[in-house]
Steps between C-alpha positions, in 0.01 A plus 500: 500500500206338330659575160818326609316194634306481170822521305665228708204272475482565119874411462460187710204387288695568186797291624273221613334500158837497324607215718185294428542547124879416505553198269634187660864427392598169362831385338506240221840333414512366146688184403685669217558836331232730379348328197177363346512211735364738766275716287192448710658669808635796305171546325313490835717774633505708178117487448425583859362166601703488816410854575135410465556229752657754739850346460830663443700215333870514457619250232860403540667344185721186552816396337772240496609589852149524642337199666136584593499259796794675648345833448172428676693308777696823564190719502555664165164401355152405611436281191727323257460346155664158500470162333337231719803260488725770639236599764450140608867436528545818695208403722655161573815676607312694761362830348121468513405633159128457410334530158214755517416519130607351172468738192690262273298184410758352262882457486704676242821309569680276243830371375606624156756292313686531168363246263851420378565338836273209401273542800144410410359371823590540876676168503747649269624742776724226625863603462411850391576841663185687615494862615304549815404814701556490869385720781182297548430445132699173493246294696265412212787396287661286771171333571455425124840350467431277803176381344699418187754309709785727390761609754619856483854441599646497152548123494460291180153387611378847570514854388753781547342809656633833389404771746321742266508868524182694409586504127516264212868504426570137588279389207616768259863420576439122514615464854189305574275272298189636663420800715217600735260742333160644563238510229467870548865604524816316431359279215448826307845619582626185336289575188618867493861381534467345154404133560179426315222301671544205261858452629374470856330225700302604811367305797235664701469400858126511454511244212735271695254499797766633735388860511476667839316820598689825423444860593277477799465755783648401844507658843632383837259315725500777757332730250203256482469505877412868491134561381582855395788388286279229344249758403778720346643198314152430366471847363847463343418168331165628372661808344792299366257267322328796353834606369558160338154514343582845360832367358320219316252748355761772414835308449676774303412772760609265777828447329550874476415542868774243587749696279408822678597337837817346374768717655778307332378595149627153387168371371375552146137567392501205260622255766260626771198481270590153409563407859166636623312313220668173612449566869131561438478138386629391848259710696197457286209365697653568837304674774795488737349209688753211536410177327572258779524207263770678320678581821475137607636390160794739558566333843489157341741595225743635754467202728540247224851606429669164573791496746534878516151650505458881523275459806495193730147522641162634408468858630221608738366851491702595187193668339176657606182639357458745787597796293326407170183422698514845654566657161170371378 
């Protein structure tokens, strides 16, 4: 009898210990497919940084048919990677997304044009066809055009917007005079397609003073109302930033980790190494803490969009330092 009781108690204690040590589950939804743009998260998982933080993190890749706000609204993720213009527009429509951390300090977005089009400055966009990504990525572009006083309805005093797929074909095939590109991705696809850099003209959103914050971490407001969830998110952010730091220190290794996690097998080592190197320029100096001044500039850019602004009023509660404060 005593032996049975001892065995029962031992089993109970073992189960309790196992339960206490069980890692907290958390799901991250990426904005796009597995690539160097998200190297920090894959590195954090691969190098055991999440495990050290007692986290079991599932990283869900995105794609052309995946909208992070919709995923988190439907309960498919705890945290999403999104651009602030998309998040703010979504918030104004009723979904209470909140920025909890900002790994990317700088924007990588730009328009890339063929030099033969004669475009040398933004004012030359008038009457041209411009390729634009949608699914939330169009907001910075639309705001920029409004700042320039250019309508996007295809009229003679505006620009014609070509809904661009996630490739560079419209520029290669001369269907558009300019296309949307990222410094770390599509621009190099144009180069690899055979158009040399001296035959291109680029306009970086950063240089044009219309850049908005990209690749932030967002949760729903209800997550921030739960102290236990805030503590879990703090561990996640801290471990993720450790991943980004590692990626900057070991870019080639980070690129290979991304490749190992790419189930599609569509990425190449050359492209991913180049991408991680460019991405590191955008995250350099970031601690994950949101620069409020940069967030406010994003808001002003989106509000100053003429007759058709991306958002119509200044948001309240759209970002918080609660998680990054706890991560310290």
